[in-house]
Structure formats: structure tokens, C-alpha cells
Wavefront OBJ file of the C-alpha trace (Angstrom):
o trace
v 118.425 173.208 52.892
v 119.358 169.730 51.699
v 121.551 169.180 48.560
v 120.084 167.271 45.902
v 122.428 164.407 46.465
v 121.379 164.202 50.047
v 117.893 164.202 49.135
v 118.776 161.201 46.608
v 120.518 159.222 49.496
v 117.450 159.681 51.740
v 115.028 158.301 49.043
v 117.215 155.484 48.376
v 117.797 154.689 52.203
v 113.716 155.113 52.431
v 113.395 152.566 49.677
v 116.229 149.761 51.138
v 114.062 150.149 54.501
v 110.726 149.629 52.890
v 112.233 146.575 50.897
v 114.005 145.267 53.829
v 110.460 145.313 55.863
v 108.970 143.706 52.612
v 111.787 140.893 52.489
v 111.057 140.431 56.416
v 107.250 140.234 56.090
v 107.671 137.645 53.114
v 110.086 135.758 55.639
v 107.503 135.554 58.465
v 104.925 134.509 55.825
v 106.948 131.711 54.758
v 107.836 130.490 58.201
v 104.169 130.640 59.094
v 103.203 128.551 56.125
v 105.858 126.200 56.839
v 104.688 126.096 60.303
v 101.361 125.481 59.203
v 102.380 122.474 56.941
v 104.402 121.064 60.004
v 101.276 121.406 61.949
v 99.213 119.797 59.237
v 101.600 116.642 58.854
v 101.028 113.532 60.687
v 102.659 113.575 64.378
v 103.973 109.992 63.534
v 104.317 107.790 60.558
v 103.258 104.409 62.157
v 100.027 103.156 61.323
v 97.374 102.742 64.488
v 98.113 98.971 64.415
v 102.003 99.555 64.790
v 101.696 102.333 67.589
v 99.268 99.787 69.105
v 101.959 97.026 68.932
v 104.720 99.518 70.170
v 102.580 100.770 73.328
v 101.717 97.144 74.290
v 105.209 96.101 74.072
v 106.478 98.782 76.176
v 103.612 98.488 78.611
v 104.410 94.566 78.968
v 107.911 95.444 79.988
v 106.887 98.046 82.354
v 104.908 95.357 84.322
v 108.406 94.667 85.541
v 108.417 97.595 87.647
v 105.030 97.334 89.099
v 105.015 93.310 89.645
v 108.474 93.511 91.279
v 107.215 95.894 94.181
v 104.132 93.805 94.843
v 104.635 90.115 94.036
v 106.462 89.555 97.132
v 103.814 91.142 99.763
v 102.280 87.716 100.656
v 105.719 86.146 101.147
v 106.922 88.981 103.578
v 105.974 86.896 106.898
v 107.843 83.700 105.443
v 110.926 85.815 104.600
v 110.811 87.565 107.736
v 110.969 84.069 109.715
v 113.414 82.663 107.209
v 115.774 85.545 107.459
v 115.058 86.047 111.139
v 113.933 89.366 111.085
v 110.796 91.416 112.379
v 107.879 92.431 110.203
v 108.825 96.278 110.392
v 112.535 94.979 109.242
v 111.173 93.236 106.198
v 108.824 96.243 105.203
v 112.265 98.006 104.941
v 112.689 96.514 101.657
v 109.901 98.181 100.028
v 111.389 101.429 101.385
v 114.796 100.834 100.147
v 113.169 99.433 96.730
v 110.977 102.963 96.539
v 113.834 105.235 97.060
v 116.052 103.857 94.461
v 112.716 103.635 92.238
v 112.445 107.453 92.956
v 116.283 107.956 92.161
v 117.528 106.179 89.339
v 114.906 107.153 86.405
v 116.555 110.668 86.848
v 119.733 109.315 85.585
v 118.350 106.716 83.038
v 115.185 108.456 81.462
v 116.728 111.891 80.998
v 119.416 110.790 78.802
v 116.806 108.678 77.144
v 115.275 112.093 75.866
v 118.414 112.820 74.024
v 120.147 109.721 73.433
v 117.272 107.138 72.936
v 115.178 104.630 74.489
v 116.570 101.519 73.300
v 119.954 102.056 75.152
v 118.167 102.945 78.344
v 115.925 99.865 78.123
v 118.924 97.596 77.594
v 121.068 98.915 80.421
v 117.760 98.576 82.840
v 117.032 94.958 81.903
v 120.538 93.599 82.204
v 120.640 95.483 85.775
v 117.538 93.998 86.605
v 117.896 90.125 85.418
v 121.383 90.216 87.356
v 120.063 91.554 90.528
v 116.671 89.297 90.387
v 119.080 86.156 90.117
v 120.915 87.306 92.745
v 117.820 87.735 95.124
v 116.952 83.975 94.169
v 120.006 83.019 95.765
v 120.571 85.478 98.797
v 121.737 84.177 101.759
v 120.871 86.870 104.447
v 118.671 89.929 105.068
v 121.619 92.270 104.184
v 121.917 90.643 100.851
v 118.406 91.271 100.249
v 118.403 94.738 100.951
v 121.120 95.512 98.799
v 119.943 93.565 95.701
v 116.459 94.638 96.264
v 117.961 98.037 95.805
v 119.697 97.331 92.363
v 116.452 95.410 91.186
v 114.751 98.765 91.558
v 117.657 100.279 89.634
v 116.948 98.088 86.883
v 112.949 97.811 87.033
v 111.930 101.266 87.943
v 112.550 103.269 85.058
v 110.794 100.859 82.408
v 107.372 102.373 83.600
v 108.715 106.068 82.911
v 110.161 104.845 79.643
v 106.886 103.239 78.695
v 105.261 106.928 79.221
v 107.821 108.559 77.197
v 107.540 106.201 74.085
v 103.682 106.992 74.176
v 104.549 110.669 74.245
v 106.768 110.026 71.173
v 104.335 108.226 69.030
v 101.176 109.759 70.074
v 98.969 112.848 69.765
v 97.624 114.912 72.682
v 94.167 114.024 71.185
v 94.414 110.438 71.659
v 97.067 110.110 74.359
v 94.254 109.524 76.815
v 93.214 106.475 75.406
v 96.831 105.036 74.935
v 97.861 106.190 78.000
v 95.121 104.196 79.701
v 97.460 100.928 78.426
v 100.034 101.933 81.127
v 97.112 101.232 83.798
v 97.384 97.641 82.571
v 100.790 97.009 84.516
v 99.549 99.268 87.382
v 96.321 96.794 87.661
v 98.461 93.309 87.340
v 100.925 94.424 89.522
v 98.900 95.019 92.678
v 96.588 92.048 91.871
v 98.144 89.177 89.880
v 101.648 89.767 91.368
v 100.478 89.263 95.112
v 97.974 86.524 93.931
v 100.713 84.657 91.903
v 103.308 85.466 94.689
v 101.254 84.050 97.382
v 100.755 80.688 95.201
v 104.307 80.424 94.415
v 105.183 81.089 98.169
v 102.839 78.672 99.407
v 104.048 75.658 97.279
v 107.558 76.639 96.159
v 109.061 78.912 98.533
v 109.619 82.676 98.404
v 112.788 82.459 96.145
v 110.617 80.847 93.516
v 109.019 84.500 93.155
v 112.394 85.754 92.128
v 113.180 82.890 89.844
v 109.627 83.609 87.953
v 110.671 87.409 87.505
v 114.179 86.630 86.149
v 112.405 84.415 83.449
v 109.891 86.985 82.654
v 112.431 89.658 82.452
v 114.539 87.754 79.861
v 111.506 87.054 77.696
v 110.661 90.778 77.780
v 114.313 91.709 76.910
v 114.368 89.358 73.864
v 111.207 91.077 72.704
v 112.252 94.633 73.504
v 115.692 94.581 72.323
v 114.514 92.508 69.209
v 111.407 94.262 68.160
v 110.751 97.743 69.961
v 111.944 100.639 67.502
v 113.674 103.405 68.561
v 111.080 106.356 69.050
v 112.945 109.339 70.777
v 112.091 111.933 68.085
v 115.348 113.707 68.699
v 116.615 110.660 66.911
v 114.085 109.668 64.606
v 111.511 112.672 64.742
v 108.220 111.248 63.299
v 109.821 107.744 62.519
v 110.622 108.419 58.908
v 114.420 109.037 59.743
v 116.584 105.921 59.831
v 118.413 105.743 63.044
v 121.908 104.511 63.349
v 122.617 100.863 63.016
v 123.307 100.600 66.707
v 119.805 102.162 67.293
v 117.966 99.398 64.877
v 116.540 96.192 65.978
v 117.745 92.879 64.812
v 113.988 92.928 62.900
v 114.824 96.464 61.459
v 118.486 95.201 60.169
v 116.900 91.897 58.771
v 114.001 93.754 56.721
v 116.937 96.273 55.319
v 119.250 93.279 54.296
v 116.343 91.577 52.535
v 115.312 95.019 51.035
v 116.418 95.506 47.226
v 117.271 99.027 47.709
v 120.493 100.368 49.163
v 120.081 102.301 52.508
v 122.408 105.445 52.870
v 123.096 106.641 56.297
v 123.277 110.207 56.796
v 126.420 111.301 58.731
v 125.763 112.187 62.405
v 126.147 115.987 61.862
v 123.869 115.833 58.754
v 121.003 114.269 60.522
v 117.941 116.772 60.846
v 117.317 115.789 64.366
v 120.752 116.676 65.566
v 120.219 120.103 65.391
v 117.860 119.912 68.527
v 120.634 118.746 70.560
v 122.678 121.008 72.443
v 125.874 120.634 74.446
v 124.385 120.652 78.391
v 122.544 117.299 77.272
v 125.701 115.500 76.979
v 126.145 115.444 80.682
v 124.367 113.756 83.313
v 124.502 116.585 85.679
v 122.346 118.770 83.171
v 119.782 115.944 82.933
v 119.279 116.118 86.522
v 119.100 119.667 86.880
v 116.144 119.478 84.504
v 114.169 116.878 86.539
v 114.759 119.271 89.601
v 113.811 122.345 87.780
v 110.523 120.561 86.869
v 109.861 119.607 90.352
v 109.878 123.328 91.639
v 108.234 124.773 88.660
v 104.726 126.410 89.431
v 102.235 124.057 87.595
v 104.695 120.826 87.179
v 105.560 121.278 90.539
v 101.953 121.586 91.934
v 101.095 118.363 89.834
v 104.244 116.195 90.800
v 103.952 116.775 94.605
v 100.130 116.529 94.309
v 100.500 113.321 92.601
v 103.432 112.344 95.323
v 101.102 112.910 98.201
v 98.018 111.048 96.679
v 100.271 108.122 95.831
v 100.670 107.355 99.570
v 97.538 105.289 99.662
v 98.700 103.345 96.276
v 101.731 101.821 98.458
v 100.292 101.798 101.915
v 96.855 99.831 100.896
v 98.969 96.957 99.395
v 101.488 96.997 102.030
v 99.324 97.074 104.990
v 96.886 94.557 103.721
v 99.052 91.408 104.192
v 99.357 92.034 107.653
v 95.934 93.030 108.507
v 94.274 90.101 106.917
v 96.845 87.630 108.551
v 95.892 88.966 111.673
v 92.423 89.872 111.586
v 91.103 87.127 109.204
v 93.479 84.466 109.660
v 93.992 83.890 105.986
v 96.655 82.001 104.296
v 99.271 83.487 101.668
v 97.112 82.413 98.568
v 94.153 83.842 100.065
v 95.751 86.989 100.847
v 96.986 87.287 97.439
v 93.199 86.832 95.925
v 92.011 89.847 97.925
v 94.124 92.019 95.515
v 92.078 90.988 92.591
v 89.144 93.629 93.523
v 91.935 96.273 93.664
v 93.201 95.294 90.016
v 89.464 95.401 88.986
v 88.925 98.853 89.668
v 92.395 99.605 87.695
v 91.490 97.380 84.894
v 88.020 99.353 84.588
v 90.023 102.637 84.444
v 92.100 101.443 81.677
v 89.260 100.309 79.618
v 86.889 103.453 80.168
v 89.487 106.342 80.878
v 90.963 106.741 77.611
v 87.201 107.326 75.954
v 86.590 109.783 78.528
v 89.192 111.732 78.269
v 88.930 111.776 74.511
v 85.377 113.010 75.051
v 86.317 115.913 77.154
v 88.998 116.691 74.552
v 86.551 116.707 71.825
v 84.248 118.905 73.825
v 86.887 121.533 74.446
v 87.872 121.675 70.729
v 84.297 122.389 69.969
v 84.001 124.982 72.759
v 87.145 126.667 71.493
v 86.021 126.280 67.720
v 89.199 123.976 67.035
v 89.059 121.184 64.476
v 89.749 117.677 66.264
v 92.104 115.673 64.479
v 93.819 112.418 66.672
v 96.472 111.978 64.019
v 98.081 115.575 64.215
v 99.321 117.147 67.223
v 97.474 120.454 67.862
v 99.345 123.506 69.107
v 98.016 123.594 72.857
v 99.710 126.982 73.484
v 96.222 128.559 73.553
v 94.089 125.398 74.638
v 93.189 124.462 78.196
v 94.743 121.122 78.204
v 94.792 121.055 82.133
v 90.869 121.614 82.241
v 90.093 118.841 79.776
v 92.119 116.457 82.058
v 91.468 117.648 85.551
v 87.591 118.080 85.020
v 87.536 114.216 85.268
v 90.476 113.835 87.551
v 89.564 115.900 90.448
v 86.127 114.067 91.201
v 87.795 110.739 91.142
v 90.650 111.914 93.479
v 87.771 112.639 95.992
v 86.453 109.350 95.325
v 89.821 107.509 96.063
v 90.024 109.649 99.336
v 86.646 108.415 100.599
v 87.380 104.881 99.719
v 90.507 105.025 101.269
v 89.252 106.131 104.592
v 86.168 103.563 104.357
v 88.880 100.993 103.767
v 90.812 101.683 106.824
v 87.542 101.751 109.062
v 86.568 98.351 107.546
v 89.457 96.734 108.311
v 89.495 98.403 111.903
v 86.035 97.065 112.865
v 86.859 93.452 110.968
v 83.749 94.170 108.585
v 82.700 91.585 106.431
v 85.219 90.234 104.012
v 82.750 91.328 100.966
v 82.732 95.087 102.090
v 86.625 94.780 102.333
v 86.419 93.509 98.302
v 84.075 96.028 97.433
v 85.988 99.052 98.759
v 89.159 97.423 97.212
v 87.581 97.885 93.893
v 86.748 101.437 94.376
v 89.969 102.316 96.099
v 91.919 101.065 92.660
v 89.356 102.990 90.611
v 89.850 106.252 92.338
v 93.686 105.702 92.872
v 94.091 104.743 89.161
v 92.180 107.384 87.582
v 93.572 110.204 89.981
v 97.269 109.044 88.783
v 96.420 108.559 85.314
v 94.906 112.208 85.007
v 98.107 114.002 86.484
v 100.482 111.875 84.553
v 98.608 113.017 81.444
v 98.941 116.727 82.059
v 102.391 116.143 82.951
v 102.968 114.770 79.640
v 100.810 117.226 77.482
v 102.664 120.027 78.948
v 106.136 118.667 78.723
v 106.072 116.870 75.546
v 109.626 117.352 74.549
v 111.011 115.937 77.731
v 108.268 113.480 78.485
v 110.991 111.041 80.114
v 112.088 113.636 82.364
v 108.832 114.788 83.388
v 107.902 111.153 84.376
v 111.298 110.557 86.188
v 110.599 113.705 88.315
v 107.046 112.155 88.818
v 108.676 109.255 90.190
v 110.652 110.924 92.558
v 107.753 112.788 94.373
v 105.722 109.560 94.415
v 108.487 107.176 95.627
v 109.992 109.459 98.080
v 106.907 110.295 99.555
v 105.465 106.726 99.350
v 108.872 105.296 100.777
v 108.475 107.160 104.063
v 104.327 106.270 104.142
v 105.258 102.624 103.569
v 107.999 102.242 106.192
v 105.248 104.171 108.744
v 102.226 101.785 107.913
v 102.701 98.994 110.075
v 104.141 101.061 113.107
v 101.289 103.337 112.536
v 98.733 100.731 112.364
v 100.118 99.133 115.403
v 99.862 102.320 117.390
v 96.894 103.845 116.559
v 94.894 101.148 114.620
v 93.818 100.837 110.811
v 90.926 103.263 110.678
v 92.747 106.211 112.116
v 96.088 105.464 110.112
v 94.044 105.396 106.698
v 91.819 107.947 107.459
v 94.958 110.246 107.908
v 96.167 108.583 104.433
v 92.846 109.196 102.758
v 92.629 112.665 103.664
v 95.830 113.464 101.627
v 93.607 113.022 98.328
v 91.321 115.754 99.781
v 94.334 117.796 100.102
v 95.662 117.487 96.895
v 92.297 118.547 95.266
v 93.099 122.246 96.319
v 96.141 122.850 94.360
v 94.874 120.788 91.498
v 91.783 123.104 91.224
v 94.436 125.926 91.122
v 95.864 124.240 88.016
v 92.533 123.604 86.474
v 91.652 127.192 86.799
v 95.140 128.955 85.956
v 97.215 126.364 84.236
v 96.621 127.997 80.630
v 97.558 131.261 82.071
v 100.517 130.032 83.896
v 101.652 128.187 80.864
v 101.433 131.265 78.477
v 103.123 133.386 80.832
v 106.188 130.975 81.165
v 106.250 130.688 77.453
v 106.314 134.667 76.899
v 109.299 134.726 79.722
v 111.184 131.886 77.980
v 110.894 133.745 74.652
v 111.779 137.015 76.153
v 115.105 135.269 77.600
v 116.152 133.569 74.620
v 115.927 136.758 72.243
l 1 2 3 4 5 6 7 8 9 10 11 12 13 14 15 16 17 18 19 20 21 22 23 24 25 26 27 28 29 30 31 32 33 34 35 36 37 38 39 40 41 42 43 44 45 46 47 48 49 50 51 52 53 54 55 56 57 58 59 60 61 62 63 64 65 66 67 68 69 70 71 72 73 74 75 76 77 78 79 80 81 82 83 84 85 86 87 88 89 90 91 92 93 94 95 96 97 98 99 100 101 102 103 104 105 106 107 108 109 110 111 112 113 114 115 116 117 118 119 120 121 122 123 124 125 126 127 128 129 130 131 132 133 134 135 136 137 138 139 140 141 142 143 144 145 146 147 148 149 150 151 152 153 154 155 156 157 158 159 160 161 162 163 164 165 166 167 168 169 170 171 172 173 174 175 176 177 178 179 180 181 182 183 184 185 186 187 188 189 190 191 192 193 194 195 196 197 198 199 200 201 202 203 204 205 206 207 208 209 210 211 212 213 214 215 216 217 218 219 220 221 222 223 224 225 226 227 228 229 230 231 232 233 234 235 236 237 238 239 240 241 242 243 244 245 246 247 248 249 250 251 252 253 254 255 256 257 258 259 260 261 262 263 264 265 266 267 268 269 270 271 272 273 274 275 276 277 278 279 280 281 282 283 284 285 286 287 288 289 290 291 292 293 294 295 296 297 298 299 300 301 302 303 304 305 306 307 308 309 310 311 312 313 314 315 316 317 318 319 320 321 322 323 324 325 326 327 328 329 330 331 332 333 334 335 336 337 338 339 340 341 342 343 344 345 346 347 348 349 350 351 352 353 354 355 356 357 358 359 360 361 362 363 364 365 366 367 368 369 370 371 372 373 374 375 376 377 378 379 380 381 382 383 384 385 386 387 388 389 390 391 392 393 394 395 396 397 398 399 400 401 402 403 404 405 406 407 408 409 410 411 412 413 414 415 416 417 418 419 420 421 422 423 424 425 426 427 428 429 430 431 432 433 434 435 436 437 438 439 440 441 442 443 444 445 446 447 448 449 450 451 452 453 454 455 456 457 458 459 460 461 462 463 464 465 466 467 468 469 470 471 472 473 474 475 476 477 478 479 480 481 482 483 484 485 486 487 488 489 490 491 492 493 494 495 496 497 498 499 500 501 502 503 504 505 506 507 508 509 510 511 512 513 514 515 516 517 518 519 520 521 522 523
């Protein structure tokens, strides 16, 4: 039999156990309430007007990336003649550009996720301006190849940084609308770029193209460094935390100087955002590892490699167009440049319409799930089929892009009327931009904490596949003709629809399973 003292000890122990359970339950409720308050707090303190200004400034800077790849396409034949190389050789400048376009964002944007967007922008713009001035003065083909590679290092990350900035300040609910802004440089690059390049080449020579790019980059460097605020959430959270002085724009410093209140800066170790940092983030190699991991995860891997495969047409149609139009239609450089305008028209239409379309489908699925739609607050998507809301629109547009690419190739092959080429150019641009925009949205939505890393991984898949395809475009057209060549490229879109459909159906389930696994690993 138990003694009275033992019974009292057991009673006290039982009471302590109940008290601990009650305290734990109270703590859990407090955490839940705190989480709910965090959820109800605005995702970003900036006004809609300021967010639009930030996105537009980042978008105009990202124009450097797309226009640099496309503006000198009409000048490739004159460049080949002056540098005394073949058409196949001059297309290698596109290939090398794309290889470095794939690799360099892996180093730049992964670090920008932890160390800030502004230092990454400054590095990219300085490298780009120096390389572009060098290209304007390049004496031979070898110099052009080397400097184009350096130019790519400077320009390629600006597009990825633009997507990261949008993810920093825009919620999933309105991200489709703002992400459409990124289509503007994608539209102007393949259209205004070659058109302007053709005019500059015909009247001022191909070197004037690079002087123009250098001047534009200097203007954007002044705008970005002078007025684009730091948006990295690990440094400024929702924008309410004042970044270190090194990260502030001259405009911010000027405003603070005029302020009547004294500004106190928190010590680096006291800033709330620093609690999210980890030691591995300080090494370049850990950032590279994050990119590689994304490339081979189930859901992100399918999205990334499907996007890369479908991006073949995005590079091959503009790369093959100058030679096909010159040989089949005897067009001048200016006329060839104008033929890119319908392609841009399709992309511009996507930029104007896709945001509303994605927003409509997002609201529709919120209603189906019984969730409140609020575009100013970031919704918890752990139980929300974000993949379905995007891909229900993206997959049909991917099919459209594939069909129009095939039709474009055969129209060129049979030397159809130029009006047919223009119409098909429009729908190729429409389908390509819609498909790419949709996949990028899903990538950012499902990797919000490392948006820059996700877009760097996207760059690798797109540019490495695109580099090989671009190098093979002219030889393939010469060997089997434009019709069969672009029929093969267009079929890539239809192939991509199979894994994308798997993501549409199973994406939420895969994401929840991965979250459960990661939670178990870290506990």
C-alpha cells in the first residue's frame, strides 16, 4: 500500500502535469493569435502608388536584359561581314550570351535574397556598362565573344531581380496583375529592340547599338541606385524597418536629413529581420546549392524544366527570323526589325489582360474554398490550390503557343504572304508570354521566401536549353528547312503540357507532403 506521503507526492505531480499542459495550451493559443494577427497585418506598408512605381522602375531596369539579347539580331549579318566570320559563327554570340545568362543569376540573386536587392543591382549595372562600352569599341570577333559574355553577366540578373522585388512587396492575390509588368521588357526586347537595332545599323552602323545600350544603362543606374528602395524582406520585412544607411537611397537619406525627428538605427544584431538569417547563407556555395536543389525537387523541377523546354521557341523564332526574312523575302535590316512588332503586340496584350485573368481565377477559387479574398494581405496558401489557379489558364496558352509555332515554321517554309507571317508572329508572342508568365507565377508563389533563388533556377533551365537550341537553329534550318525545324520546336510545348497537368492535379498534395516532411526533419 502507498503511504500518505507517496499519495501526496503523486497528487502534486499530477497537479504540476495539468498545470504544464494548461500553460502549453495557453502558449499555443497565444502563438495562434499572434499568427492570426500577423496574417491580418498588411503584407507591405507601401501604398499602391508607391508599389506601382517600384515595380515599374525594376521593370524598366530589367529591359536591359531582354533588349541586349535581341537588339542586335538585325545587325548580325553586317557584323559577320565586318568581323569576317560566317552566319553560324555570329549566332554563337547569342549562345555564349545565354550560357552566362543562365549561370550568373545563380551567384547574384541567391545572395540578394539574404543580403539585399540594391547591392545586387549596383554590381550588375557597373559590369554591364563597362562591357557594353567595350563592345562598342571591340576590334575583332574574339573580343565580341568575351565582352558579350561579360555583358550577359551584368544584364541577366536584372530580370530575375525584378521578379524578386515583386515577390517582396506584392501578395499572391494581386501578384498576377503586377507580374504582368515583367512582360513589358519581354515584349519590348523582341520588338522594339530589333526594330531600333535595324534602324541604328542601317544608318549609324552596328557599333551604335552598343553606345545606345550603354547610355540607357547609365540612365537606369541613376534611377535605380537613386530611387529604388531596398525591398528584401530579410532586411526591411514589410518595409517598416529602416535599412542600414549603406542600403538607403540618396532620396531616402535626403528625406531623413530634412526630417525634424532624430532617427535611431538598430544595431545589426538587434534588427528583427536578422533572426531569419543563418550562417550557411553567408557562403556563395550554399546559395548555389539552393538553386540546384530547386532544379531537382519534384514540383519546382517539373515547372523549371518545362519552362526551359517551352522557352526554346522564345529564342529560336527571333534568332532564325533575320536570316529567313533576308533570304526568302529580301528584306532590309529596318524591315526585318519591323517584323518583330507583331510578336511584341501579342506579348503586350498578355501584359494588359493576364493580370485580370489570373486575378479573376484566384477570386473564383477563393470562393470555392470559402476563403476571404483580400489583395492587401498575404493569404496562407498551404491549403490553397495556387497551382491550379495559375495553370488552368497557362496550359491552354501553352497549347496555343505550340500550334502557332508550328504554323509559323511552315508559313516561312512555303514563303506564305507576309501578312500570314505577321498574324502568326502575334499569336506566337501571345502564347509564349502567357505560358512563361504562368509558370513564373507558380514558381514565385510556391517559393516566396526565396523568390530570387527560384527565378535564378528558372534562368538556368531556360537559358541552357535555349543556348543549345539557338546554336542549332540556323544549321537545322539549312539542313531540313524551316517547316520541319519549327515543327519540332513547337512540339516542345505539347510535351510540356503533360508534366504541367500533373502539377495542376497534384501540386497542392505534393506541397503539403513536402511541408510535413520538412517539419519532421526540423523537429
